[in-house]
N, C-alpha and C positions, 0 to 999 in steps of 0.2 A: 206945538206944530201937529199938524195934519196928518191924521192914521194914513199908515198906507193902505191903498185898497185892496180888497181881498176878494177874488172871483168866486163863481159857482161854485166852484170845483175846491176852494178855501184854499187855493197856493197865491203865497203873498205876490206880489206883481209891483215894482217898482224900483227905478233905480237908486232908491238912497239907499237899498238894501245893505249895497255895499259900504255905506256911510256906518249903517249899525256895526256891521262884522268890524269896520277900524275902531268902533269906539269901544266896542266888547274886548276888542284886545290889548286897549288903550289902559283899561281897568286892570290887567294882569302887569303890565308893562312898568305902572305906578307902584305896584306891590313891592317886584321886585326892585325897583331903585331903591326902596327904602332899606338898608343893608341892617336895621335894627331888629326887623321885624321876623327874619330868620330865627336868629334865640329867643325872640318871644314864643315864637313856635313849640320850640323845641324843651320849654319851660311848660307850656300848657301841655305837651303830649305826656310829660315826665308824672303831669300832676293827675294825669288821665291814668298813667301806669299805677303809681300810688294808690288811688283811691280803688281801681279795681284789685289791686292786692289787697288792700285794708277791708274790702267786703265780702271776697271771697274767705279769707281764712277767720272773717266773723261768722261767716257763714257755715263754714266747717266746723267751729266750737260751739257753734250754738246746736251743729249737728248732735255735739257728746253729751245734750243734757236729754232729759227725761220730755217726751211730749213736745219735743221740738222740733216743727214741720215748717210751716210757712214761709219765716226769715230765711233759713239754710236755704230753700227754694229759689226764696225771692233775689240774693245776694249772692249766691253761688252761680244760678242761673246767668244774673246781669253781669258779673262780671264776666264770664264765659265768653258771651254776645258782646259785650265793650270791645274784649281784648280781639276779637275777630274784625267787627266793624268799623271802629273805631281807630285803633292802634295797627293792627296790621295789615286793613286795608290800606291805609293812608302811605303807610313805612314803605308797602310793595306797590304802591304808586310813585316813590321817590319825592316824597314831598318833604323830608328829613333824609335826603342825600348828603348832604354838610357835615352831619355826624356820623362819625363809624359805624357805630354801634348800630345804626339806623338806617345805613346805606340800603337800598331794598336787591341789591346783589348778593350781600351776605346774608342777610335778616332768614332765620329760617331756614336759611340752607347747610344740607349735609348734617352735622353732630350741632350744629346750632338751632336745631328744631327742637331736640330737648329743651332751650335754654327760652327760645325768643317764643316759639306758638306749636305747641304740641297739640295735633288734633285729626279728626277725623281727616281732614285734608292735605295733603301734600304743598307746603308754601309755595314751592315755585309750580308746581301745577295749576294752582288759583293764581298764580302771577299771569301765568302763559292764557287759563282760559277767560279770565276773568279782564286783565289790562289788555290786551293785544283782540281777540276774537270779541268779546263784547262792546268794550269801547270805539273802537273803528268798525266795527260793523251793528253797529245799533239796531235794533228792530228791523235788521233786512234776512232775510229766508234763515241764513246761516248763521246768526247771533244765537250763540249756545243757551241765552236768556230769553229767548223769544216766546212770552208766555202761550200767546194765540197758538202758536206752531206746539208748543211742545205737550200744550193740552188737547192736542186736536180725537185723543181716542174719549176722553172726560165730555169733552165738547159736544161729541157728537154720540154719546152714552146715549140706548133710549131706557133711562132710570128716572125715576122721581127725583126732582130736586133734592130731597132732603138724604137722598143715597149719596148724589154728587158732594154736597157739602161734607157728608162724613167722609169721603175718599180724602176731602180737602183735609182736613182735617188731621186725617192719619199721616198723609205725607207732608204735612206742617210739622208735626211731630216727632218727626223721622228725618226730615230731607239732605241734615250735612251727612248722614252715612247715605244713606239710600240713591240721592240724587247728588250731591255735590262733590263726593269723593271722589267716585269713579268715573262721572262726567270730566270734572275736570282734568283727571287724569287721564283721559281719552285726547283731550286736546293740545298736554303736556306731548305725549306720545308722537301726535301728528307732526308739532312744532320741530320737537329732536330729530325725528325721521325724515323732515321736510318733507313729510307725505301729505298731499292735498287731497283734503276730504271729499268724498265724493257726492253728489247731492242726496242718495239714497242712504249716506251715513250721517245727514245732520240729524238725523233722529238721536235723540238722549237716550243715553246707557242708563242703567240702575245695576242695583245689586242683584234686582229679581232678574234683570236680564243676565245676569253673570251666569247665576242657578238654572235659569230658562234657553241656556245657551242663545241666549240674544245679544251677543256682544263681539263686535268687532275684531278680522280676524288676527289685527296686525298689533292688538293691542293684548301681552299676556296678561292672565290672570293669575297665575304665580307669581310672576313679577310685581302685579299691583298689589295683592295680597302682602309680599314681601317688603316693598318697599314704604307701603300709603298706612296698610292696615297693622301690618304687625308691631312697627314702635310705638305707633298710638295703644296698642292693645299691652306692651309690654310695660310702656311708661304706666299705666291706670292699675295693673298687677301688682307691680312693685310699689305703688302709693298704699293699695289696700293691703297688701302684706305689712307694708312700716305701721297702717295702723292696728292691723292684727295683733301685730307684736307688741303694743300698746296695752293691749286687753293680756296678751300674755303674761306680762311683765306685771302689769298693774290693774289686776282684774278686780277687786275693791273698788278701786277708780273708774275703770274702765268696762263695764259690765259688758255681758253679752248683748241685751236692749241696747246700750249706746252704741257696740259696736254695729247691729244692723241699719240704727237711724243714720250712721255715716254710709255706709254704702245706699241705702234707699235713699236716703234725701240727694245725693250727688246724682243717683240714676233720672231722680226726678226733675232736677234742676238742670241735667242736661237736656230734656225733653220740652222743658220751659223755655231753654235756648234756643232751641229748633223753631219753637213758634212765635219766639218773640224777634229771632232774623227773617222767619219769613215775613213774618209783619210788617218789617221797617224796611226789606229788600225787594221783594216781590212786585208790589205796586208803584214803584221807581218809574216802570215805563210804561203802563198796564190799564189800558181805560180807553172807551171809545169817544176820545177827546185826544188821545194820542195818535201818531201816525204809525204804518208799516211800510220800506219800502223792498221795491223788489228790485233797483239797479244798484252796484255798491258805488260809494263816492271817494275821492283822494281825501286823506287825513288831514286834519288842519285848513282846509280850504275854506271858503266863505260856506258855501252850501254844506258842509259838514257841522260847521258851529251852528248852522239852521239847524239841522238836525237834531244834533245834541239838546237844544233847545226847546223845541217843540215834541219832542217824541220822550221829553222827562219831566216830572213834575217835585214841587219842593214839598215840605210838609210845614207843620209850625216852625217857625223860628225866634231866638229871640235873645236866649241867654245862655248858661252853661249846662243848666239840669235839662230842660227841655232839651237841647241838643245831644245830650251825653243818653236819656233814655230813647232818643230813637237815633242812637248809632253815628249820630252827625252825617247820615242819610238825607236829613231832610234839604240838606243844600245840592240836591241832585243835579237841578239845570247848572249850577256854577260848579260843580265837580266833575261834570261832562264838558265841558268847556274848558278848562283845563285840571285835569284828572292828577296833573303832579304837583297841586298844591296842597299844603298843611291844610287840618281840619282849621287851626285858628286863622287861617288867612281866606278861608269861606266867610266865617262870621264877617269880615271885614270886608270884603267885597258884595255883597248878597244886596244891598240896598241900591249899590250903584249898577247892579245886571238887571235888578229889576229896572230900575228909572229909565236905563237908557233902552230896553224891552217896549216899555209903555213910551217912549217917547216916539220910536219909530213904528207902535204899534205890531211885534210881534210879540205872538202869546207867549205868556209867563204865566205859568198856571203853580196857582199855592193851596194846597188845601189839608184839613184836617186828616191823619193818617186813616182814620177810622173809615172819611169817606175814600179815600183811595185804596182802601183793602176792597172795601164791599163792589167799588167800580171793578177788581179785579177779580173778583169771585163771579161777578157776573159774564166776565170773559172767560175765567176757565169753565164757566157750567155752558156757554154758549148762550146764554140769554142776550149777551150783546157782544157785538165787532167791533175790534180795533181797526178803520179804515186803510186802504192803501193811500198812500201819496203821489202816486205818478199817472201819467198819463200825457197826451201830444201837448197838452198845453204846457205842461210841466219841463218839456224838452225844450220847447220854446224860449221859456224861462229864463232857462240853463244857459241855454246859448247866446242867449242878449242881454242876459243883466248879471250872472254872474263870472266873476273873473276868475 
């Protein structure tokens, strides 16, 4: 079929666009109709959870060995990363709601946080910031994960690029704690209080902001520390005390050097987890071939589907190994079209989504994660800019062609 015409502004204009949206929705319906897939999805998830546990404890065991460094870093770091990006991420979207222990409304909530997902990030806050504000305001000004807006200071900084690269590396190595933890809690509090975040408050907050008093007045610092950070800190201290007791009672087996190894290796693994998750998460919607938006759009509408598709990018896909290493975030287009599907289901629908997009001439971008990361770094440093997808032509297009 002849591709849809694209005018000089890059706006797709054709009545067949509605047929594209209808065919995209049909892909999801076919998956829902197959009642065997849900159990396969759960089996797939539990396989990942088991593998995460195996490599984490293998890395922990290796930490007790003299001169054992790289394997513990990689194994523990990858396990922590996967538990966030693959397991907790897709559960929090409702991809496994049929199973009680994987239901999005109970997973990681209250005391189950210590069982399901204990991290710097409060699970409920992550669900609110990511599932609602990010997914339904994708690349709008008030999208909390809008890279171009969030990094405006770095983009406009009068400094050599090598300095900017160094700042990005520091941010990447610490971002779960310094950025995601406080910022997700900010959006969680706004939601709980039914507070409408003002335009000047869209600026993302960090732990540095808490120290420098650059912090929203309606977000309690004490509450944030007590509810978000303290449980995680106490949990980790308890784990380290348990390791220390092994040293006390079995000094001939667990030497002081081995005790040191465990602590140092875990800290490095955590830093590597930060860098890994930064590399697979941040480039998902960034690059000069993506689009920003000045206006909101109705969720689940045809235009909303279009935005999810042309403002998201996939990485290499193909098998569980490739997908695991990329946290199943390599199916970002499919994930944003249908956020509440399982990781396994994204594997099933990827080819169909790509086929339908190609059929109607809708851009479907899929590139190496290294290529996407470099394109993102160019945005972060101000070398390139993500364009806006708005204008009078779009208004006419929306009114005339999108139902």
